[in-house]
Predicted model as a PDB file, atoms N, CA, C, CB and O in Angstrom, pLDDT in the B-factor column:
MODEL        1                                                                  
ATOM      1  N   UNK A   1     110.910  93.827 106.960  1.00 85.00           N  
ATOM      2  CA  UNK A   1     111.052  95.309 107.015  1.00 85.00           C  
ATOM      3  C   UNK A   1     111.028  95.593 108.232  1.00 85.00           C  
ATOM      4  CB  UNK A   1     110.104  96.098 106.345  1.00 85.00           C  
ATOM      5  O   UNK A   1     110.143  95.039 108.883  1.00 85.00           O  
ATOM      6  N   UNK A   2     111.923  96.488 108.923  1.00 91.00           N  
ATOM      7  CA  UNK A   2     111.778  96.956 110.340  1.00 91.00           C  
ATOM      8  C   UNK A   2     110.732  97.945 110.431  1.00 91.00           C  
ATOM      9  CB  UNK A   2     113.054  97.545 110.893  1.00 91.00           C  
ATOM     10  O   UNK A   2     110.489  98.787 109.566  1.00 91.00           O  
ATOM     11  N   UNK A   3     110.040  97.774 111.683  1.00 91.00           N  
ATOM     12  CA  UNK A   3     108.847  98.567 111.973  1.00 91.00           C  
ATOM     13  C   UNK A   3     108.989  99.933 111.697  1.00 91.00           C  
ATOM     14  CB  UNK A   3     108.450  98.446 113.302  1.00 91.00           C  
ATOM     15  O   UNK A   3     108.070 100.522 111.127  1.00 91.00           O  
ATOM     16  N   UNK A   4     110.254 100.656 112.100  1.00 92.00           N  
ATOM     17  CA  UNK A   4     110.194 102.099 111.601  1.00 92.00           C  
ATOM     18  C   UNK A   4     110.400 102.417 110.264  1.00 92.00           C  
ATOM     19  CB  UNK A   4     111.081 102.853 112.224  1.00 92.00           C  
ATOM     20  O   UNK A   4     110.030 103.521 109.865  1.00 92.00           O  
ATOM     21  N   UNK A   5     110.957 101.589 109.469  1.00 92.00           N  
ATOM     22  CA  UNK A   5     111.095 101.761 107.917  1.00 92.00           C  
ATOM     23  C   UNK A   5     109.743 101.736 107.415  1.00 92.00           C  
ATOM     24  CB  UNK A   5     111.977 100.610 107.174  1.00 92.00           C  
ATOM     25  O   UNK A   5     109.372 102.588 106.608  1.00 92.00           O  
ATOM     26  N   UNK A   6     108.864 100.687 107.894  1.00 91.00           N  
ATOM     27  CA  UNK A   6     107.464 100.340 107.388  1.00 91.00           C  
ATOM     28  C   UNK A   6     106.601 101.625 107.676  1.00 91.00           C  
ATOM     29  CB  UNK A   6     106.814  98.959 108.169  1.00 91.00           C  
ATOM     30  O   UNK A   6     105.780 102.113 106.900  1.00 91.00           O  
ATOM     31  N   UNK A   7     106.954 102.122 109.018  1.00 92.00           N  
ATOM     32  CA  UNK A   7     106.202 103.180 109.218  1.00 92.00           C  
ATOM     33  C   UNK A   7     106.352 104.618 108.278  1.00 92.00           C  
ATOM     34  CB  UNK A   7     106.440 103.398 110.564  1.00 92.00           C  
ATOM     35  O   UNK A   7     105.415 105.271 107.819  1.00 92.00           O  
ATOM     36  N   UNK A   8     107.821 104.907 108.137  1.00 94.00           N  
ATOM     37  CA  UNK A   8     108.257 105.812 107.240  1.00 94.00           C  
ATOM     38  C   UNK A   8     107.821 105.708 105.828  1.00 94.00           C  
ATOM     39  CB  UNK A   8     109.540 105.796 107.291  1.00 94.00           C  
ATOM     40  O   UNK A   8     107.518 106.676 105.131  1.00 94.00           O  
ATOM     41  N   UNK A   9     107.811 104.536 105.473  1.00 92.00           N  
ATOM     42  CA  UNK A   9     107.402 104.378 103.916  1.00 92.00           C  
ATOM     43  C   UNK A   9     105.852 104.511 103.845  1.00 92.00           C  
ATOM     44  CB  UNK A   9     107.881 102.826 103.244  1.00 92.00           C  
ATOM     45  O   UNK A   9     105.363 105.046 102.849  1.00 92.00           O  
ATOM     46  N   UNK A  10     105.040 104.045 104.865  1.00 92.00           N  
ATOM     47  CA  UNK A  10     103.710 104.294 104.925  1.00 92.00           C  
ATOM     48  C   UNK A  10     103.316 105.725 104.712  1.00 92.00           C  
ATOM     49  CB  UNK A  10     103.249 103.841 106.127  1.00 92.00           C  
ATOM     50  O   UNK A  10     102.510 106.101 103.861  1.00 92.00           O  
ATOM     51  N   UNK A  11     104.129 106.691 105.789  1.00 94.00           N  
ATOM     52  CA  UNK A  11     103.723 107.986 105.863  1.00 94.00           C  
ATOM     53  C   UNK A  11     104.267 108.612 104.567  1.00 94.00           C  
ATOM     54  CB  UNK A  11     104.203 108.666 107.164  1.00 94.00           C  
ATOM     55  O   UNK A  11     103.574 109.536 104.141  1.00 94.00           O  
ATOM     56  N   UNK A  12     105.239 108.338 103.932  1.00 94.00           N  
ATOM     57  CA  UNK A  12     105.555 108.857 102.591  1.00 94.00           C  
ATOM     58  C   UNK A  12     104.498 108.691 101.438  1.00 94.00           C  
ATOM     59  CB  UNK A  12     106.785 108.203 102.163  1.00 94.00           C  
ATOM     60  O   UNK A  12     104.166 109.565 100.637  1.00 94.00           O  
ATOM     61  N   UNK A  13     103.989 107.275 101.516  1.00 94.00           N  
ATOM     62  CA  UNK A  13     103.159 106.936 100.294  1.00 94.00           C  
ATOM     63  C   UNK A  13     101.883 107.677 100.901  1.00 94.00           C  
ATOM     64  CB  UNK A  13     102.969 105.141  99.883  1.00 94.00           C  
ATOM     65  O   UNK A  13     101.157 108.214 100.064  1.00 94.00           O  
ATOM     66  N   UNK A  14     101.532 107.776 102.166  1.00 94.00           N  
ATOM     67  CA  UNK A  14     100.203 108.878 102.291  1.00 94.00           C  
ATOM     68  C   UNK A  14     100.417 110.086 101.623  1.00 94.00           C  
ATOM     69  CB  UNK A  14      99.848 109.352 103.796  1.00 94.00           C  
ATOM     70  O   UNK A  14      99.485 110.572 100.983  1.00 94.00           O  
ATOM     71  N   UNK A  15     101.595 110.694 101.677  1.00 95.00           N  
ATOM     72  CA  UNK A  15     101.684 112.094 101.467  1.00 95.00           C  
ATOM     73  C   UNK A  15     101.710 112.089  99.882  1.00 95.00           C  
ATOM     74  CB  UNK A  15     103.014 112.812 102.226  1.00 95.00           C  
ATOM     75  O   UNK A  15     101.476 113.129  99.265  1.00 95.00           O  
ATOM     76  N   UNK A  16     101.965 111.040  99.312  1.00 93.00           N  
ATOM     77  CA  UNK A  16     101.700 111.132  97.739  1.00 93.00           C  
ATOM     78  C   UNK A  16     100.463 110.208  97.204  1.00 93.00           C  
ATOM     79  CB  UNK A  16     103.094 110.633  96.925  1.00 93.00           C  
ATOM     80  O   UNK A  16     100.380 109.737  96.070  1.00 93.00           O  
ATOM     81  N   UNK A  17      99.465 110.040  98.327  1.00 95.00           N  
ATOM     82  CA  UNK A  17      98.253 109.490  97.935  1.00 95.00           C  
ATOM     83  C   UNK A  17      98.117 108.149  97.320  1.00 95.00           C  
ATOM     84  CB  UNK A  17      97.748 110.306  97.142  1.00 95.00           C  
ATOM     85  O   UNK A  17      97.367 107.845  96.392  1.00 95.00           O  
ATOM     86  N   UNK A  18      99.172 107.177  98.140  1.00 94.00           N  
ATOM     87  CA  UNK A  18      99.156 105.877  97.610  1.00 94.00           C  
ATOM     88  C   UNK A  18      99.187 105.177  99.039  1.00 94.00           C  
ATOM     89  CB  UNK A  18     100.428 105.511  96.506  1.00 94.00           C  
ATOM     90  O   UNK A  18      99.437 105.668 100.140  1.00 94.00           O  
ATOM     91  N   UNK A  19      98.841 103.825  98.660  1.00 92.00           N  
ATOM     92  CA  UNK A  19      98.565 102.796  99.729  1.00 92.00           C  
ATOM     93  C   UNK A  19      99.729 101.777  99.376  1.00 92.00           C  
ATOM     94  CB  UNK A  19      96.933 102.095  99.666  1.00 92.00           C  
ATOM     95  O   UNK A  19     100.180 101.534  98.257  1.00 92.00           O  
ATOM     96  N   UNK A  20     100.062 101.303 100.454  1.00 91.00           N  
ATOM     97  CA  UNK A  20     101.096 100.077 100.257  1.00 91.00           C  
ATOM     98  C   UNK A  20     101.113  99.216  99.279  1.00 91.00           C  
ATOM     99  CB  UNK A  20     101.076  99.260 101.180  1.00 91.00           C  
ATOM    100  O   UNK A  20     102.120  99.019  98.599  1.00 91.00           O  
ATOM    101  N   UNK A  21      99.924  98.573  99.096  1.00 92.00           N  
ATOM    102  CA  UNK A  21      99.436  97.752  97.955  1.00 92.00           C  
ATOM    103  C   UNK A  21      99.597  98.389  96.726  1.00 92.00           C  
ATOM    104  CB  UNK A  21      98.060  97.398  98.076  1.00 92.00           C  
ATOM    105  O   UNK A  21     100.271  97.756  95.913  1.00 92.00           O  
ATOM    106  N   UNK A  22      99.134  99.536  96.348  1.00 93.00           N  
ATOM    107  CA  UNK A  22      99.355 100.345  95.268  1.00 93.00           C  
ATOM    108  C   UNK A  22     101.020 100.363  94.746  1.00 93.00           C  
ATOM    109  CB  UNK A  22      98.815 101.775  95.719  1.00 93.00           C  
ATOM    110  O   UNK A  22     101.453 100.013  93.648  1.00 93.00           O  
ATOM    111  N   UNK A  23     101.769 100.888  95.916  1.00 92.00           N  
ATOM    112  CA  UNK A  23     103.154 100.991  95.571  1.00 92.00           C  
ATOM    113  C   UNK A  23     103.629  99.719  95.322  1.00 92.00           C  
ATOM    114  CB  UNK A  23     103.954 101.632  96.565  1.00 92.00           C  
ATOM    115  O   UNK A  23     104.327  99.624  94.312  1.00 92.00           O  
ATOM    116  N   UNK A  24     103.433  98.661  96.001  1.00 94.00           N  
ATOM    117  CA  UNK A  24     104.162  97.218  95.808  1.00 94.00           C  
ATOM    118  C   UNK A  24     103.829  96.757  94.381  1.00 94.00           C  
ATOM    119  CB  UNK A  24     103.609  96.003  96.946  1.00 94.00           C  
ATOM    120  O   UNK A  24     104.746  96.323  93.684  1.00 94.00           O  
ATOM    121  N   UNK A  25     102.553  96.824  93.892  1.00 95.00           N  
ATOM    122  CA  UNK A  25     102.030  96.543  92.843  1.00 95.00           C  
ATOM    123  C   UNK A  25     102.758  97.463  91.589  1.00 95.00           C  
ATOM    124  CB  UNK A  25     100.572  96.712  93.086  1.00 95.00           C  
ATOM    125  O   UNK A  25     103.018  96.945  90.503  1.00 95.00           O  
ATOM    126  N   UNK A  26     103.025  98.776  91.868  1.00 94.00           N  
ATOM    127  CA  UNK A  26     103.540  99.513  90.775  1.00 94.00           C  
ATOM    128  C   UNK A  26     105.068  99.002  90.647  1.00 94.00           C  
ATOM    129  CB  UNK A  26     103.387 101.143  91.032  1.00 94.00           C  
ATOM    130  O   UNK A  26     105.558  98.791  89.538  1.00 94.00           O  
ATOM    131  N   UNK A  27     105.730  98.833  91.743  1.00 95.00           N  
ATOM    132  CA  UNK A  27     107.126  98.247  91.792  1.00 95.00           C  
ATOM    133  C   UNK A  27     107.201  96.952  91.016  1.00 95.00           C  
ATOM    134  CB  UNK A  27     107.578  97.980  93.269  1.00 95.00           C  
ATOM    135  O   UNK A  27     108.084  96.799  90.172  1.00 95.00           O  
ATOM    136  N   UNK A  28     106.345  96.057  91.258  1.00 97.00           N  
ATOM    137  CA  UNK A  28     106.403  94.553  90.686  1.00 97.00           C  
ATOM    138  C   UNK A  28     106.067  94.894  89.056  1.00 97.00           C  
ATOM    139  CB  UNK A  28     105.075  93.348  91.526  1.00 97.00           C  
ATOM    140  O   UNK A  28     106.730  94.354  88.170  1.00 97.00           O  
ATOM    141  N   UNK A  29     105.204  95.641  88.817  1.00 96.00           N  
ATOM    142  CA  UNK A  29     104.823  95.972  87.323  1.00 96.00           C  
ATOM    143  C   UNK A  29     105.967  96.464  86.444  1.00 96.00           C  
ATOM    144  CB  UNK A  29     103.728  97.085  87.279  1.00 96.00           C  
ATOM    145  O   UNK A  29     106.227  96.111  85.293  1.00 96.00           O  
ATOM    146  N   UNK A  30     106.659  97.435  87.286  1.00 97.00           N  
ATOM    147  CA  UNK A  30     107.562  98.157  86.551  1.00 97.00           C  
ATOM    148  C   UNK A  30     108.906  96.975  86.246  1.00 97.00           C  
ATOM    149  CB  UNK A  30     107.982  99.621  87.487  1.00 97.00           C  
ATOM    150  O   UNK A  30     109.372  96.843  85.114  1.00 97.00           O  
ATOM    151  N   UNK A  31     109.334  96.300  87.254  1.00 97.00           N  
ATOM    152  CA  UNK A  31     110.174  95.329  87.257  1.00 97.00           C  
ATOM    153  C   UNK A  31     109.965  94.201  86.298  1.00 97.00           C  
ATOM    154  CB  UNK A  31     110.219  94.919  88.447  1.00 97.00           C  
ATOM    155  O   UNK A  31     110.867  93.845  85.539  1.00 97.00           O  
ATOM    156  N   UNK A  32     108.629  93.557  86.325  1.00 97.00           N  
ATOM    157  CA  UNK A  32     108.058  92.862  85.320  1.00 97.00           C  
ATOM    158  C   UNK A  32     108.271  93.143  83.855  1.00 97.00           C  
ATOM    159  CB  UNK A  32     106.862  92.927  85.548  1.00 97.00           C  
ATOM    160  O   UNK A  32     108.625  92.324  83.007  1.00 97.00           O  
ATOM    161  N   UNK A  33     107.984  94.517  83.670  1.00 97.00           N  
ATOM    162  CA  UNK A  33     107.951  95.011  82.262  1.00 97.00           C  
ATOM    163  C   UNK A  33     109.543  95.068  81.803  1.00 97.00           C  
ATOM    164  CB  UNK A  33     107.157  96.576  82.171  1.00 97.00           C  
ATOM    165  O   UNK A  33     109.955  94.591  80.746  1.00 97.00           O  
ATOM    166  N   UNK A  34     110.316  95.704  82.740  1.00 97.00           N  
ATOM    167  CA  UNK A  34     111.747  95.559  82.257  1.00 97.00           C  
ATOM    168  C   UNK A  34     112.355  94.056  82.144  1.00 97.00           C  
ATOM    169  CB  UNK A  34     112.643  96.366  83.247  1.00 97.00           C  
ATOM    170  O   UNK A  34     113.182  93.707  81.301  1.00 97.00           O  
ATOM    171  N   UNK A  35     111.856  93.331  83.033  1.00 97.00           N  
ATOM    172  CA  UNK A  35     112.548  91.782  82.635  1.00 97.00           C  
ATOM    173  C   UNK A  35     111.934  91.345  81.312  1.00 97.00           C  
ATOM    174  CB  UNK A  35     112.180  90.463  83.854  1.00 97.00           C  
ATOM    175  O   UNK A  35     112.615  90.680  80.531  1.00 97.00           O  
ATOM    176  N   UNK A  36     110.547  91.721  80.992  1.00 97.00           N  
ATOM    177  CA  UNK A  36     110.161  91.133  79.682  1.00 97.00           C  
ATOM    178  C   UNK A  36     110.854  91.722  78.619  1.00 97.00           C  
ATOM    179  CB  UNK A  36     108.754  91.248  79.408  1.00 97.00           C  
ATOM    180  O   UNK A  36     110.977  91.057  77.590  1.00 97.00           O  
ATOM    181  N   UNK A  37     111.394  92.999  78.686  1.00 96.00           N  
ATOM    182  CA  UNK A  37     111.979  93.302  77.497  1.00 96.00           C  
ATOM    183  C   UNK A  37     113.711  92.972  77.519  1.00 96.00           C  
ATOM    184  CB  UNK A  37     111.600  94.860  77.226  1.00 96.00           C  
ATOM    185  O   UNK A  37     114.395  93.197  76.521  1.00 96.00           O  
ATOM    186  N   UNK A  38     114.204  92.501  78.592  1.00 96.00           N  
ATOM    187  CA  UNK A  38     115.564  92.380  78.763  1.00 96.00           C  
ATOM    188  C   UNK A  38     115.913  91.083  79.026  1.00 96.00           C  
ATOM    189  CB  UNK A  38     116.039  93.187  79.722  1.00 96.00           C  
ATOM    190  O   UNK A  38     117.110  90.842  78.865  1.00 96.00           O  
ATOM    191  N   UNK A  39     115.138  90.071  79.425  1.00 97.00           N  
ATOM    192  CA  UNK A  39     115.270  88.826  79.786  1.00 97.00           C  
ATOM    193  C   UNK A  39     114.840  87.867  78.874  1.00 97.00           C  
ATOM    194  CB  UNK A  39     114.716  88.658  80.870  1.00 97.00           C  
ATOM    195  O   UNK A  39     113.614  87.758  78.880  1.00 97.00           O  
ATOM    196  N   UNK A  40     115.395  87.159  78.121  1.00 96.00           N  
ATOM    197  CA  UNK A  40     114.904  86.423  76.929  1.00 96.00           C  
ATOM    198  C   UNK A  40     113.758  85.182  77.277  1.00 96.00           C  
ATOM    199  CB  UNK A  40     116.256  85.781  76.201  1.00 96.00           C  
ATOM    200  O   UNK A  40     112.892  84.776  76.502  1.00 96.00           O  
ATOM    201  N   UNK A  41     113.996  84.751  78.548  1.00 97.00           N  
ATOM    202  CA  UNK A  41     113.221  83.575  79.021  1.00 97.00           C  
ATOM    203  C   UNK A  41     111.713  84.043  79.454  1.00 97.00           C  
ATOM    204  CB  UNK A  41     114.023  82.874  80.301  1.00 97.00           C  
ATOM    205  O   UNK A  41     110.667  83.408  79.316  1.00 97.00           O  
ATOM    206  N   UNK A  42     111.911  85.357  80.025  1.00 97.00           N  
ATOM    207  CA  UNK A  42     110.492  86.072  80.449  1.00 97.00           C  
ATOM    208  C   UNK A  42     109.767  86.602  79.171  1.00 97.00           C  
ATOM    209  CB  UNK A  42     110.741  87.426  81.517  1.00 97.00           C  
ATOM    210  O   UNK A  42     108.548  86.499  79.034  1.00 97.00           O  
ATOM    211  N   UNK A  43     110.598  87.183  78.233  1.00 97.00           N  
ATOM    212  CA  UNK A  43     110.064  87.419  76.938  1.00 97.00           C  
ATOM    213  C   UNK A  43     109.342  86.419  76.046  1.00 97.00           C  
ATOM    214  CB  UNK A  43     111.029  87.827  76.275  1.00 97.00           C  
ATOM    215  O   UNK A  43     108.414  86.655  75.272  1.00 97.00           O  
ATOM    216  N   UNK A  44     109.926  85.281  76.294  1.00 97.00           N  
ATOM    217  CA  UNK A  44     109.268  84.295  75.520  1.00 97.00           C  
ATOM    218  C   UNK A  44     108.089  83.778  76.028  1.00 97.00           C  
ATOM    219  CB  UNK A  44     110.056  83.288  75.284  1.00 97.00           C  
ATOM    220  O   UNK A  44     107.239  83.251  75.310  1.00 97.00           O  
ATOM    221  N   UNK A  45     107.968  83.931  77.531  1.00 97.00           N  
ATOM    222  CA  UNK A  45     106.615  83.436  78.168  1.00 97.00           C  
ATOM    223  C   UNK A  45     105.567  84.527  77.925  1.00 97.00           C  
ATOM    224  CB  UNK A  45     106.748  83.145  79.824  1.00 97.00           C  
ATOM    225  O   UNK A  45     104.398  84.159  77.812  1.00 97.00           O  
ATOM    226  N   UNK A  46     105.831  85.697  77.842  1.00 97.00           N  
ATOM    227  CA  UNK A  46     104.874  86.785  77.509  1.00 97.00           C  
ATOM    228  C   UNK A  46     104.475  86.576  76.058  1.00 97.00           C  
ATOM    229  CB  UNK A  46     105.507  88.248  77.735  1.00 97.00           C  
ATOM    230  O   UNK A  46     103.288  86.576  75.733  1.00 97.00           O  
ATOM    231  N   UNK A  47     105.529  86.386  75.122  1.00 97.00           N  
ATOM    232  CA  UNK A  47     104.972  86.286  73.718  1.00 97.00           C  
ATOM    233  C   UNK A  47     104.390  85.000  73.361  1.00 97.00           C  
ATOM    234  CB  UNK A  47     106.001  86.565  72.731  1.00 97.00           C  
ATOM    235  O   UNK A  47     103.877  84.905  72.246  1.00 97.00           O  
ATOM    236  N   UNK A  48     104.396  83.788  74.307  1.00 97.00           N  
ATOM    237  CA  UNK A  48     103.788  82.733  74.122  1.00 97.00           C  
ATOM    238  C   UNK A  48     102.355  82.668  74.494  1.00 97.00           C  
ATOM    239  CB  UNK A  48     104.452  81.883  74.674  1.00 97.00           C  
ATOM    240  O   UNK A  48     101.565  81.808  74.107  1.00 97.00           O  
ATOM    241  N   UNK A  49     102.088  83.699  75.311  1.00 96.00           N  
ATOM    242  CA  UNK A  49     100.642  83.803  75.870  1.00 96.00           C  
ATOM    243  C   UNK A  49      99.419  84.153  74.881  1.00 96.00           C  
ATOM    244  CB  UNK A  49     100.656  84.904  76.941  1.00 96.00           C  
ATOM    245  O   UNK A  49      99.665  84.625  73.771  1.00 96.00           O  
ATOM    246  N   UNK A  50      98.245  83.940  75.256  1.00 96.00           N  
ATOM    247  CA  UNK A  50      97.053  84.598  74.395  1.00 96.00           C  
ATOM    248  C   UNK A  50      96.431  85.484  75.518  1.00 96.00           C  
ATOM    249  CB  UNK A  50      95.837  83.401  73.676  1.00 96.00           C  
ATOM    250  O   UNK A  50      96.075  84.954  76.569  1.00 96.00           O  
ATOM    251  N   UNK A  51      96.301  86.761  75.324  1.00 97.00           N  
ATOM    252  CA  UNK A  51      95.521  87.554  76.105  1.00 97.00           C  
ATOM    253  C   UNK A  51      94.523  88.563  75.521  1.00 97.00           C  
ATOM    254  CB  UNK A  51      96.348  88.179  76.861  1.00 97.00           C  
ATOM    255  O   UNK A  51      94.665  89.053  74.400  1.00 97.00           O  
ATOM    256  N   UNK A  52      93.464  88.856  76.382  1.00 97.00           N  
ATOM    257  CA  UNK A  52      92.296  89.771  76.169  1.00 97.00           C  
ATOM    258  C   UNK A  52      93.004  91.133  75.486  1.00 97.00           C  
ATOM    259  CB  UNK A  52      91.445  90.108  77.723  1.00 97.00           C  
ATOM    260  O   UNK A  52      93.908  91.765  76.032  1.00 97.00           O  
ATOM    261  N   UNK A  53      92.479  91.422  74.327  1.00 96.00           N  
ATOM    262  CA  UNK A  53      92.670  92.588  73.912  1.00 96.00           C  
ATOM    263  C   UNK A  53      92.464  93.714  74.821  1.00 96.00           C  
ATOM    264  CB  UNK A  53      92.001  92.692  72.919  1.00 96.00           C  
ATOM    265  O   UNK A  53      91.409  93.757  75.454  1.00 96.00           O  
ATOM    266  N   UNK A  54      93.421  94.712  74.976  1.00 95.00           N  
ATOM    267  CA  UNK A  54      92.993  95.812  76.027  1.00 95.00           C  
ATOM    268  C   UNK A  54      93.640  95.697  77.337  1.00 95.00           C  
ATOM    269  CB  UNK A  54      91.490  95.775  76.303  1.00 95.00           C  
ATOM    270  O   UNK A  54      93.909  96.622  78.103  1.00 95.00           O  
ATOM    271  N   UNK A  55      93.897  94.203  77.528  1.00 96.00           N  
ATOM    272  CA  UNK A  55      94.642  93.909  78.742  1.00 96.00           C  
ATOM    273  C   UNK A  55      96.265  94.333  79.004  1.00 96.00           C  
ATOM    274  CB  UNK A  55      94.532  92.480  78.827  1.00 96.00           C  
ATOM    275  O   UNK A  55      97.063  94.442  78.073  1.00 96.00           O  
ATOM    276  N   UNK A  56      96.552  94.511  80.157  1.00 95.00           N  
ATOM    277  CA  UNK A  56      97.895  95.055  80.355  1.00 95.00           C  
ATOM    278  C   UNK A  56      98.932  93.780  79.611  1.00 95.00           C  
ATOM    279  CB  UNK A  56      98.185  95.351  82.197  1.00 95.00           C  
ATOM    280  O   UNK A  56      99.924  94.050  78.933  1.00 95.00           O  
ATOM    281  N   UNK A  57      98.557  92.682  79.846  1.00 96.00           N  
ATOM    282  CA  UNK A  57      99.222  91.659  79.197  1.00 96.00           C  
ATOM    283  C   UNK A  57      99.296  91.784  77.515  1.00 96.00           C  
ATOM    284  CB  UNK A  57      98.509  90.387  79.646  1.00 96.00           C  
ATOM    285  O   UNK A  57     100.295  91.667  76.805  1.00 96.00           O  
ATOM    286  N   UNK A  58      98.280  91.986  77.226  1.00 97.00           N  
ATOM    287  CA  UNK A  58      98.142  92.138  75.755  1.00 97.00           C  
ATOM    288  C   UNK A  58      98.865  93.234  75.153  1.00 97.00           C  
ATOM    289  CB  UNK A  58      96.787  92.299  75.397  1.00 97.00           C  
ATOM    290  O   UNK A  58      99.512  93.076  74.118  1.00 97.00           O  
ATOM    291  N   UNK A  59      98.766  94.554  75.877  1.00 96.00           N  
ATOM    292  CA  UNK A  59      99.787  95.392  75.677  1.00 96.00           C  
ATOM    293  C   UNK A  59     101.080  95.301  75.686  1.00 96.00           C  
ATOM    294  CB  UNK A  59      99.674  96.072  76.244  1.00 96.00           C  
ATOM    295  O   UNK A  59     101.824  95.731  74.805  1.00 96.00           O  
ATOM    296  N   UNK A  60     101.464  94.629  76.877  1.00 97.00           N  
ATOM    297  CA  UNK A  60     103.073  94.238  76.789  1.00 97.00           C  
ATOM    298  C   UNK A  60     103.383  93.405  75.749  1.00 97.00           C  
ATOM    299  CB  UNK A  60     103.625  93.508  78.011  1.00 97.00           C  
ATOM    300  O   UNK A  60     104.415  93.658  75.128  1.00 97.00           O  
ATOM    301  N   UNK A  61     102.591  92.290  75.361  1.00 96.00           N  
ATOM    302  CA  UNK A  61     102.949  91.720  74.234  1.00 96.00           C  
ATOM    303  C   UNK A  61     103.140  92.468  72.865  1.00 96.00           C  
ATOM    304  CB  UNK A  61     102.103  90.830  74.115  1.00 96.00           C  
ATOM    305  O   UNK A  61     104.107  92.300  72.122  1.00 96.00           O  
ATOM    306  N   UNK A  62     102.097  93.309  72.635  1.00 95.00           N  
ATOM    307  CA  UNK A  62     102.353  94.209  71.443  1.00 95.00           C  
ATOM    308  C   UNK A  62     103.567  95.065  71.612  1.00 95.00           C  
ATOM    309  CB  UNK A  62     101.160  95.126  71.183  1.00 95.00           C  
ATOM    310  O   UNK A  62     104.293  95.281  70.642  1.00 95.00           O  
ATOM    311  N   UNK A  63     103.845  95.598  72.874  1.00 96.00           N  
ATOM    312  CA  UNK A  63     105.199  96.380  72.644  1.00 96.00           C  
ATOM    313  C   UNK A  63     106.121  95.819  72.579  1.00 96.00           C  
ATOM    314  CB  UNK A  63     105.575  97.200  73.413  1.00 96.00           C  
ATOM    315  O   UNK A  63     107.051  96.443  72.069  1.00 96.00           O  
ATOM    316  N   UNK A  64     106.398  94.444  73.008  1.00 96.00           N  
ATOM    317  CA  UNK A  64     107.545  93.653  72.831  1.00 96.00           C  
ATOM    318  C   UNK A  64     107.683  93.378  71.302  1.00 96.00           C  
ATOM    319  CB  UNK A  64     107.446  92.344  73.676  1.00 96.00           C  
ATOM    320  O   UNK A  64     108.783  93.583  70.790  1.00 96.00           O  
ATOM    321  N   UNK A  65     106.692  92.949  70.567  1.00 95.00           N  
ATOM    322  CA  UNK A  65     106.765  92.488  69.376  1.00 95.00           C  
ATOM    323  C   UNK A  65     106.880  93.781  68.358  1.00 95.00           C  
ATOM    324  CB  UNK A  65     105.573  91.565  69.164  1.00 95.00           C  
ATOM    325  O   UNK A  65     107.310  93.597  67.219  1.00 95.00           O  
ATOM    326  N   UNK A  66     106.549  94.880  68.729  1.00 94.00           N  
ATOM    327  CA  UNK A  66     106.911  96.175  68.139  1.00 94.00           C  
ATOM    328  C   UNK A  66     108.361  96.558  68.032  1.00 94.00           C  
ATOM    329  CB  UNK A  66     106.282  97.180  68.874  1.00 94.00           C  
ATOM    330  O   UNK A  66     108.907  96.927  66.993  1.00 94.00           O  
ATOM    331  N   UNK A  67     109.063  96.405  69.492  1.00 93.00           N  
ATOM    332  CA  UNK A  67     110.178  96.433  69.590  1.00 93.00           C  
ATOM    333  C   UNK A  67     111.104  95.691  68.897  1.00 93.00           C  
ATOM    334  CB  UNK A  67     110.280  96.346  70.518  1.00 93.00           C  
ATOM    335  O   UNK A  67     112.205  96.098  68.528  1.00 93.00           O  
ATOM    336  N   UNK A  68     110.547  94.378  68.693  1.00 91.00           N  
ATOM    337  CA  UNK A  68     111.267  93.409  68.039  1.00 91.00           C  
ATOM    338  C   UNK A  68     110.964  93.418  66.387  1.00 91.00           C  
ATOM    339  CB  UNK A  68     110.903  92.046  68.727  1.00 91.00           C  
ATOM    340  O   UNK A  68     111.651  92.743  65.621  1.00 91.00           O  
ATOM    341  N   UNK A  69     109.967  94.176  65.977  1.00 89.00           N  
ATOM    342  CA  UNK A  69     109.764  94.393  64.664  1.00 89.00           C  
ATOM    343  C   UNK A  69     108.867  93.345  64.130  1.00 89.00           C  
ATOM    344  CB  UNK A  69     111.002  94.459  63.970  1.00 89.00           C  
ATOM    345  O   UNK A  69     108.860  93.090  62.926  1.00 89.00           O  
ATOM    346  N   UNK A  70     108.083  92.707  65.009  1.00 74.00           N  
ATOM    347  CA  UNK A  70     107.301  91.804  64.489  1.00 74.00           C  
ATOM    348  C   UNK A  70     105.722  92.278  64.410  1.00 74.00           C  
ATOM    349  CB  UNK A  70     107.525  90.594  65.283  1.00 74.00           C  
ATOM    350  O   UNK A  70     105.161  93.172  65.043  1.00 74.00           O  
ATOM    351  N   UNK A  71     105.176  91.340  63.378  1.00 62.00           N  
ATOM    352  CA  UNK A  71     103.695  91.853  63.450  1.00 62.00           C  
ATOM    353  C   UNK A  71     102.884  91.220  64.755  1.00 62.00           C  
ATOM    354  CB  UNK A  71     102.875  91.394  61.996  1.00 62.00           C  
ATOM    355  O   UNK A  71     103.027  90.023  65.008  1.00 62.00           O  
ATOM    356  N   UNK A  72     102.246  91.846  65.366  1.00 53.00           N  
ATOM    357  CA  UNK A  72     101.627  91.377  66.623  1.00 53.00           C  
ATOM    358  C   UNK A  72     100.195  90.973  66.212  1.00 53.00           C  
ATOM    359  CB  UNK A  72     101.641  92.526  67.806  1.00 53.00           C  
ATOM    360  O   UNK A  72      99.547  90.482  67.136  1.00 53.00           O  
ATOM    361  N   UNK A  73      99.695  91.052  65.277  1.00 57.00           N  
ATOM    362  CA  UNK A  73      98.252  90.753  64.850  1.00 57.00           C  
ATOM    363  C   UNK A  73      98.417  89.239  64.278  1.00 57.00           C  
ATOM    364  CB  UNK A  73      97.621  91.922  63.615  1.00 57.00           C  
ATOM    365  O   UNK A  73      97.426  88.746  63.740  1.00 57.00           O  
ATOM    366  N   UNK A  74      99.465  88.569  64.354  1.00 51.00           N  
ATOM    367  CA  UNK A  74      99.766  87.154  63.785  1.00 51.00           C  
ATOM    368  C   UNK A  74      99.133  86.464  64.902  1.00 51.00           C  
ATOM    369  CB  UNK A  74     101.430  86.710  63.502  1.00 51.00           C  
ATOM    370  O   UNK A  74      99.103  85.234  64.931  1.00 51.00           O  
TER     371      UNK A  74                                                      
ENDMDL                                                                          
END                                                                             
């Protein structure tokens, strides 16, 4: 990213009370969740995993199973 763009983004994020790391995490997370619902390969990886109850991954798996009409307690 060009230096002037980086500086501008950093200034805008500061106005919004976020740092670059928080913003990047938010963008990646939003993209990953979108892909988990739309991309069958990504969805299968998520559904095949075993996750700690209450974790973000566990909640994502539940949401996908609910959207697919599956029982997520299996």
